[in-house]
N, C-alpha and C positions, 0 to 999 in steps of 0.2 A: 546627726542623721535623723530625718523625720519624714513621715508620710502625713500630709495635712489631714487633720480630723480623725486620725486613727490612734487609739491608745495602744501602748506596747510596753513590755517589761524592759527590753533592751533599748536604750536611747542613744548610746554612743560607744565607740570602741577606739582605742589608741594602741598603736604598735610601734615599738622601738627595738630593732634587732629581733631577738627571739622572745622578747617580753611583750605581752599583750594584756590589756585589761578591758573589760566591758562593764558598764554600769547601767542601772535602770531604776524603776520605781521601787518604793519602799526600802531604799538603801541597799539594793542588791549590787554586789560587786563580784565579778568572776575574774580569775587570774590564770595566766598561762605563761610558762617559762620555756616552752618548746615550740614557739611559733604558732600556737593555736592547735597543736595536735591533741593535747589534753588540757582540761580546765578544772579548777577547783574553786569552791565558794570561799570568799574571804569574809572578814568582819563586815557586818551589814551597815556600817556607817551611821548608826543611831536611828535608822528607820526613815530618814529623810528621802524624798524622791530626788534622785540624782539625774542630772541632765547632760553632763559632759565630763570627760576624763582626759588627762594628759600624762603620758608616761615619759619621764625624763631619762631614766636609765633602768638597769635591772633591779634596782632597789627603791628608787624614789619615784613617786607619782602623786598626782593631785586629782581630786574629784570634787565637783561642785553641783549644787542643786538648790532645793527649796530651803533657803535660810542657812546654808552651810558651805564652808570651804574646808575640805579635808585634805590631810597630808599624811603620807606614809614614807618611811625611810627603811622599811624592812620587807619590801616586796609585797606589801598589802597584808601582812600578818596582823599589824595593829595600825589604827588610823587615829589621828589627833585632829580635833576641830580647831581651826585658827580663827580667833576673834577678828571681826572686820568692822564692828561698830555699825553695821548695816543690817537691815531686815529686808531682804530681797530674794527673789528666785534667780540664782546665777545660772545662765544658760550656755555660756561658752568660756573656755579657758585655753590660753596658749602662752608659750614662752618664746622669746626671740634669742635668748642665750641661757646659760645656767643660772643667772641671777635675775634677769628682767622678765616679768610676765604680766599678763593682763587677764581680768575676768570681766564679763559683761552680764547685765541682768535683763530680765523681762520688762523692767520699767526704765531701762535706758541708763542705768548707773554703770560706770566703769571704775574698777579698782586696779591698783598697780602695786607691784612688788619689785624691789631692787635687791633683795637679800635672799633670793632663792625660795620665796614663798613663806618665809618665817613670819613676816608681817605684811599686811595689806592696808592701803589707805585710798581714800577717795581721790579720783583723778579728774573725772568729768562726768557730765550727764547729757544724754540726748533727749530725755523726757519721754521717749517712745522706745518700743522694743527694738533691740539690736537684732538684725536679720542675717548679717554676714560680716566677716572681717578677714583681712589678709595683710600680712607683712611681706614686703617684697625684698627687703634687706633689713639690717639691724636698725635702721633709722626710719624708713618710709613705710607707713602703714595706713590703711583706710578701713573705716567702719561704716557699713551701710545700715540703714534703719528702715522701718516701715513707714517713715515719713519722707519729706523732701529735703532732709538735711543730713547728708553724710558728714562724718568727721574724718580728719586726717592728722597725722603726725609726721614730722620730718626730723625729729630728734629722739627716736626710740621710745616715744611715749611720754617724754618729759612734759610736753604740752600737746593739747588737742584743740583743733580749731574747726569751726563749721566751715565746710569747704564751698558749698554752693546752695542756693535756695531756688528751687523751681516750684512755684506754688502749685500744690495739689498733686505732686508726683511722688510715687513710692518707687524705691529702687530694690531690685531683686538679685542682681548678680554683679560680681566684679572679677576682673582678670588682669594680671600683669601683662604688659607688652614690652617689658625691658626696664632698664634702670630708670627710676623716677617716673615711669610712665604706666598708666592704667586706663582701663575702660570700664565704665559702669553702665548697666542696662536696667530698664525698668518700665514703669507703667506708660501706656499710651505711646509706645514706640520710642521712648526716650533713650538716647545714647549720649553720654558725655565722656570726654577724654581729657586727661592731664598728661603733660610731658615734662612738668617741672615739679614733681613730687607734691602735687595737689595745691600748689600755690595759686594756680589758676586753672580754670576748666573751660573747654570749648564744647558747645552743644553741636553734635553732629547730626546731619540729616539722615534719618533712617528710611524715609519714604513711606512710613506706615504709622497708623494710630493704634495698632494692635499691641497688647502687652508683650514684653520681651522677658523671658524667664531665665534663660541660661546663656552663658558665653564660655567658649574655650579658645585659647590662643596657642598656636603651635610655636610661634616665634613672634618677634615684634611687628611683623607685617601681615601675617596670615591669621585671621580669626573667623570664627563662625558663631552666629547668634541664632537661637531658636526661641519660639514663642507661641502665642495663641493662634488658633485656626490654621495650623500647619506652616507658619511662616518660618523661612530660613533666610538669613542674610549672611553674605560673605564679603570680607575685605581682603585685599592683597597689598594695601598701602598703609597699614597701621590704623585704619579707621577713618581716613579722610573721605573715602567713598565706600558705599555699601551697595552690593548688587543682590537683588532678590533671586532666590533659586526655587524652582518648582519642586516642591516636596511630594506632590501627588496625594497629600493627606489634608483633611480638614480638621483633624484633632489637635488639641493643644500639645505642643512638643515641650518636654520638660528638661531633658538632659542631652548633652552633646560631648563626644570625645573625639578629638582630632588625633589620629594615630600616626599618619605620615602626611606628606604634602599632598598626596592624592586620596588617601583613605580616611573616612570619618564615619562615625555611627551616631545616630540620634534615636532617642526613645521618647514616648509620650503616652497620652491617654488611649484607652481601649486597645491595649496591646500593640501599639504602633512601634515598629522597629524599622529604621531606614538605614541604608548604607550607600555610600558613594565610593567609587574607585577612580573617579576622574575629576577630582577637585570640586565636586558638587554640580557639575554640568548635568548629571543625571543622578537621581536618587531612586533606589529600588527598595520595595517593600521586602522585608525578610521575616515574615510571620512565623511564629512558633506554635500557633494554634490555640493561644490563650488570649482572651479579650479584656484582661484586667488592666488597670492603669499602671504605667511604668514610670519610675521616678529618677532612675540613675543608671548610667552606663560607665564602665571603667575598663580600659585596656592597658595592660602592663607592657605590651609590645604588639606588633601586628597580628599575632596569632592567638594570644591569650586574653580573654575578656570576660567580664561579669556584667549581667543585667539584673537589676533588683526592682521589684514592684509589689503591688498588692498581692499577697499570698504566694508569690513566686520568686524564684531566683534561678538563673541559668548560668552555665559556664561554657565557653568555647575554647578549644585548643586547636582549632582548625581555621582561625581567622573568620569565624562566623558562618562557614559553610554548613556546620552542624552545631547544635546546642544540646547540652546535657542538663537535665533537671537536677539540681543539687539540693532540692528540698522535698521531703515527703509532703503529700497533699494536706496533711493535718496541720501544717504550719500556716497560721492565718496571715501573719504580717511579718515583714522584715523592716528593721529600723537601722541597720548598720551594714556597711560594706567597705572593704579596703583591699586594694590590689597593688601594693607597693612594688612588687616584683613578680616575675613569672613563677618563681618558686614559693610564693607565699600569697594566698588569697584567703580572706576571712569574710563571712557573712553571718549575721545574727538575727534571731527571731524568737517567737514563742508559740507554744501550743496551749490552747485552753478553750474548750467549748463555750459557747455563749451562755452566760449565767453562772459559769463555774467560779468557785471561790479559790480554787487551787490551780496552779499553772506550773508548767515545766518549760524552762528556757533552753533553746538549742543554739549552739554555736558551731557552724560548719567551717572547716579549714582544709586547705590543700597545700601540700609542699611538693607536689609532683605534677605541676602544671595542669591540674584538674583531672589527671587520670584516675586518682582516687580521692575520696573526700571522707573525712571523719567528722563525727558530731559527738558532743557531750550532752547526754540526756539526763545526767545526774544532778543538775542544778535545779532542785525542786524547791519552790518557794510558795509556802502557804499564802493564800490571799490576804 
């Protein structure tokens, strides 16, 4: 989770059942065994800046960051560094089952494990920073990069191939549209689609040259794309054709959440919040009175949702008719949000005045559909 250009202590959060971990700068690791109600500080991982975390079960987890891959088998009480033979900043980590996992780096390196993270070895290289990745089943996965060359695998990561080359294009988002099918969006209105597990790609006509930042698909036929200058595109045929929708906004739109076949939410720059209840035929502004940039929106169901942005986080338990601020104004930035179910929502951030050398991290959680929120203010990390 990230807000471009903004530094923060909390950089990622992972939740598995009632077990949650958050990681951040200077090796900071926080652990919860009760769904985020209470948090404790764990061993600091040797002081390395950590960029991602993966919780496998109540005891096992992995954290990666600047030059390190860390593993715990005792719920974070102790952490062991795993030699990789690589000197890189690892920015992402995920597993497709209990044995097979991948980590990617800021310089485009991909490492793979097949023994549950005990050992890692070089798998492939994109030569540029990895921006996003997704596995759609145990075999088919796609990695997008800041360049024009996404990678794909159809054998669970045994091999990775460059999928397509579009000269000068950067890709920003990817979404599954069914078995072996996916859509990637990116720079200059680019949309590409595969229906054969990335063996081949078709360039789809978007009708725009604006950058496209986000995509969400409700099912294999219905998807919505958002992007620069308020653009919204919708397909009802799996991406063969895209219809522009009037957003009424000129701001960059960053995040989209499709809730039902009729209802969707979009957020973007300068506090833009949009909602449709008629499949996007009309979009209505739903301002909450704050003009900061918003980066993500997530709905667990039609009534429970979270919006996260610069210095703000809100929760709704009324389908967006009203929003409750879930952060005190002293929290400057949020870097992590997860809403896997209506009974568990977590957001993370930090408080620290400009120029301060000491900071306190805050992790807010709800287990009551947002009616009450708790925070842990005791994770105090000297600068």
